[in-house]
C-alpha positions in Angstrom: -16.3 3.6 -6.0 -12.7 4.7 -6.0 -12.0 7.9 -7.8 -9.4 10.6 -8.5 -10.2 12.4 -5.2 -9.0 9.7 -2.9 -6.7 10.9 -0.2 -5.4 10.0 3.3 -4.0 6.7 4.4 -4.9 3.5 2.6 -3.1 1.0 4.8 -1.7 -2.0 3.0 -3.1 -4.8 5.2 -1.2 -7.8 6.3 -2.8 -11.3 5.8 -3.0 -13.0 9.2 -2.0 -16.6 9.5 -2.1 -19.2 12.3 1.2 -20.8 13.5 0.5 -23.7 11.1 0.1 -21.4 8.1 -3.7 -21.5 7.8 -5.7 -18.3 7.5 -6.4 -16.6 10.8 -9.8 -15.3 10.0 -10.5 -14.1 13.6 -7.4 -11.9 13.4 -8.8 -10.3 10.2 -11.4 -8.6 12.3 -9.1 -7.3 15.0 -6.6 -6.1 12.3 -9.2 -4.2 10.4 -10.4 -2.5 13.6 -6.8 -1.7 14.5 -6.1 0.1 11.2 -9.4 2.0 11.3 -8.9 3.2 14.9 -5.5 4.5 14.1 -6.4 6.7 11.2 -6.7 4.6 8.1 -9.1 6.2 5.5 -9.1 3.1 3.4 -7.5 -0.4 3.2 -5.6 -2.2 0.4 -5.7 -5.9 0.7 -4.0 -8.8 -1.2 -1.1 -6.6 -2.1 2.5 -7.8 -2.4 3.0 -7.2 1.3 -0.2 -9.0 2.0 1.3 -12.3 0.7 -1.3 -12.5 -2.0 0.9 -14.8 -4.1 0.7 -17.4 -1.3 -3.1 -17.6 -1.2 -5.4 -19.8 -3.2 -8.2 -18.1 -5.2 -10.7 -19.3 -2.6 -8.7 -17.9 0.3 -8.3 -14.6 -1.6 -12.1 -14.3 -1.9 -12.6 -15.3 1.7 -10.3 -12.5 2.8 -12.0 -9.9 0.6 -15.5 -10.8 2.0 -14.3 -10.9 5.6 -12.6 -7.5 5.4 -15.5 -5.9 3.7 -18.0 -7.3 6.2 -16.0 -5.7 9.0 -15.6 -2.1 7.7 -17.2 0.6 5.8 -13.8 2.0 4.7 -13.2 1.8 1.0 -11.3 -1.3 0.0 -8.8 -1.7 -2.8 -7.9 -5.2 -3.8 -4.7 -6.3 -5.5 -5.5 -8.3 -8.6 -2.1 -8.4 -10.3 -1.7 -11.6 -12.3 0.4 -12.8 -15.2 -2.8 -13.6 -17.1 -5.7 -11.2 -17.8 -8.4 -14.0 -17.3 -7.3 -14.5 -13.7 -7.0 -10.8 -13.1 -10.5 -10.1 -14.5 -12.1 -13.0 -12.5 -10.7 -11.8 -9.2 -11.5 -8.2 -9.9 -15.1 -9.1 -10.6 -15.3 -11.1 -7.4 -13.8 -8.3 -5.4 -16.3 -5.7 -6.8 -19.2 -8.1 -6.2 -18.1 -8.3 -2.6 -18.2 -4.5 -2.2 -14.6 -3.4 -3.1 -14.1 0.2 -4.2 -11.5 -0.6 -6.8 -8.5 -2.8 -7.7 -4.8 -2.4 -8.0 -2.6 -3.7 -10.8 1.2 -3.9 -11.1 2.9 -4.3 -14.4 3.8 -7.9 -15.3 7.5 -8.6 -15.6 9.3 -8.4 -18.9 7.8 -5.0 -20.0 10.7 -2.9 -21.2 9.6 -0.3 -23.8 7.2 2.6 -23.3 4.9 1.1 -25.9 4.8 -2.3 -24.1 3.9 -0.7 -20.8 1.2 1.5 -22.4 -0.2 -1.5 -24.3 -0.3 -3.6 -21.1 -2.4 -1.1 -19.3 -4.7 -0.7 -22.3 -5.3 -4.4 -21.9 -5.8 -4.0 -18.2 -8.4 -1.3 -18.7 -10.2 -3.5 -21.4 -10.1 -6.5 -19.0 -11.5 -4.6 -16.1 -14.2 -2.7 -18.0 -15.7 0.0 -15.8 -13.8 -1.1 -12.6 -11.6 1.8 -11.3 -8.0 0.7 -10.9 -4.8 1.8 -9.3 -1.6 1.7 -11.3 1.1 0.3 -9.0 4.5 1.7 -9.8 7.0 -0.4 -7.9 10.1 -1.0 -10.1 12.3 -2.3 -7.3 10.0 -5.4 -7.1 8.5 -5.6 -10.6 11.6 -4.8 -12.5 9.5 -2.5 -14.7 10.4 1.2 -14.9 7.5 3.4 -15.8 8.5 6.9 -16.9 6.3 9.9 -16.0 5.3 10.4 -19.6 4.0 6.8 -19.8 1.9 7.2 -16.7 0.5 10.4 -18.2 -0.3 8.5 -21.4 -2.1 5.7 -19.5 -4.1 8.3 -17.5 -5.0 10.0 -20.8 -6.0 6.8 -22.6 -7.7 5.0 -19.7 -10.3 6.9 -17.7 -10.7 4.1 -15.2 -7.1 4.6 -14.0 -7.9 6.8 -11.0 -4.9 6.4 -8.8 -1.1 5.9 -8.8 0.5 3.9 -6.1 3.8 5.7 -6.2 6.7 3.4 -5.0 9.5 4.4 -7.3 12.8 5.1 -5.5 14.0 7.8 -5.9 10.8 9.1 -7.2 10.1 12.6 -5.8 10.8 14.2 -9.2 8.2 11.9 -10.7 5.5 13.2 -8.4 6.5 16.8 -9.3 6.4 16.0 -13.0 2.9 14.4 -12.7 1.6 17.4 -10.7 3.1 19.9 -13.1 1.4 18.1 -16.0 -2.0 18.1 -14.2 -1.6 21.8 -13.4 -1.1 22.3 -17.2 -4.3 20.5 -18.0 -3.7 16.8 -17.8 -6.2 14.7 -15.9 -5.3 14.8 -12.2 -5.4 11.4 -10.5 -4.8 10.5 -6.8 -1.3 9.8 -5.8 -0.7 7.6 -2.7 2.8 6.6 -1.8 4.5 3.4 -0.5 8.0 2.6 0.5 6.9 2.0 4.0 6.4 5.8 4.5 10.1 6.4 4.3 9.7 9.6 2.2 6.2 10.6 3.2 6.7 14.2 4.3 8.7 15.0 1.1 6.1 13.1 -1.0 3.3 15.2 0.5 5.3 18.3 -0.2 5.6 17.4 -3.8 1.9 17.0 -4.2 1.0 13.4 -3.1 -2.5 12.9 -1.6 -1.4 10.5 1.1 0.1 7.1 1.8 -0.6 3.6 0.7 1.7 1.4 2.6 1.7 -1.0 5.6 4.0 0.5 8.2 3.0 -1.0 11.5 2.2 2.5 13.0 -0.5 3.8 10.7 -1.2 6.6 13.1 2.2 8.1 12.1 1.2 8.3 8.5 -2.3 9.7 9.3 -0.7 12.3 11.5 1.9 13.3 8.9 -0.8 13.5 6.2 -3.0 15.6 8.4 -0.3 18.0 9.4 1.1 18.4 5.8 -2.4 19.0 4.5 -2.9 21.7 7.1 0.3 23.4 6.1 2.2 22.3 9.3 5.3 20.9 7.6 7.5 21.4 10.7 5.0 19.5 12.8 4.8 16.7 10.3 8.6 16.4 10.2 8.8 16.3 14.0 6.2 13.5 14.2 7.8 11.6 11.4 11.3 11.9 13.0 10.0 10.1 16.1 9.1 7.1 14.0 12.0 7.3 11.5 14.3 4.7 13.1 11.5 2.1 12.9 10.5 3.1 9.4 14.1 2.6 8.3 14.5 -0.7 10.0 11.2 -2.1 8.7 12.2 -1.2 5.1 14.9 -3.9 4.9 14.4 -5.8 1.6 13.5 -9.4 2.2 12.9 -9.0 6.0 10.5 -6.1 6.1 7.3 -8.1 6.3 8.6 -10.3 9.1 9.5 -7.2 11.1 6.1 -5.6 10.3 4.2 -8.7 11.4 6.2 -9.0 14.6 5.3 -5.4 15.5 1.6 -5.8 14.5 1.4 -8.9 16.7 3.1 -7.1 19.6 0.6 -4.3 19.2 -2.3 -6.7 19.3 -3.4 -6.1 15.7 -3.0 -9.8 14.8 -2.7 -12.9 17.0 0.5 -14.3 15.4 3.5 -13.0 13.5 3.4 -16.0 11.1 4.5 -15.6 7.5 3.2 -18.3 5.2 6.0 -20.4 3.8 8.3 -19.5 2.1 9.3 -16.6 4.3 12.1 -15.4 6.6 12.2 -15.8 10.3 13.6 -13.1 12.7 16.7 -14.0 14.6 17.1 -13.4 18.3 19.3 -10.5 17.5 16.8 -8.9 15.1 14.1 -9.2 17.7 16.3 -7.5 20.3 17.0 -4.7 17.8 13.2 -4.2 17.2 12.5 -4.1 20.9 15.2 -1.5 21.4 13.8 0.6 18.6 10.3 0.4 20.0 11.5 1.5 23.4 13.4 4.5 21.9 10.3 5.4 19.8 8.1 5.4 22.9 10.5 7.8 24.6 10.8 10.0 21.5 7.0 10.3 21.3 6.9 11.2 25.0 9.4 14.0 24.5 7.4 15.2 21.5 4.2 15.3 23.5 
């Protein structure tokens, strides 16, 4: 079961599709192996970048079962939903299939601190004893969750064991949460998103690792390992070799198409297909990606 000690790299997994938009179940196996071989310590599936909103409930359960059958890594399943009934049903299915926990983002429209706290009280009541990750991603959800509200949820809801930190800028939030835990508040795991764009700094502020889907999970694993060992300079050197691609992949609206193109090129999935609706890469964008990949290879050679 997922708990407050989780650390490392929980890669946000893509959902593979065939060119016609159907699930590519065979690619699920190769993708899971790819992530594990490159340093993932856990997987997060059916997240926003996993195109969860484009799947039927039957497809979602099929993906959960297939991923779990392929790996012993802990699996976190995104179960965010406008309604608590659907959230609870998918969470129960996920745990029955062997998931370690679930992840819940706030529903849109929450504005006040009391509304956000009340929402997560309802989440905890709906999930029962299922451990959950609080996903803090205001750039997408439109819900800003102050540090004091996160601390209140952590205090009130023992089953909240992890924060997926994806605020931007959000380094001060990590510091505030760690200062509070140093002073006696319950310490939960903090894994960070944003494509890994601020990972060295986030680790320096007290994060426990990454939970994002950058197409080179080995970079994140290496940075986390080096920062945990006290080698901040080595972590920054490694990160810098990948930074141009991290930056390019973080383009709003186009990031997943870039990520899937790279994953397909690396052999992690058979096709770069996004299920409709979704953007397509232009010839110019593909040329830019290829140039960045070539420069990244040379940068890594120099670093080695």
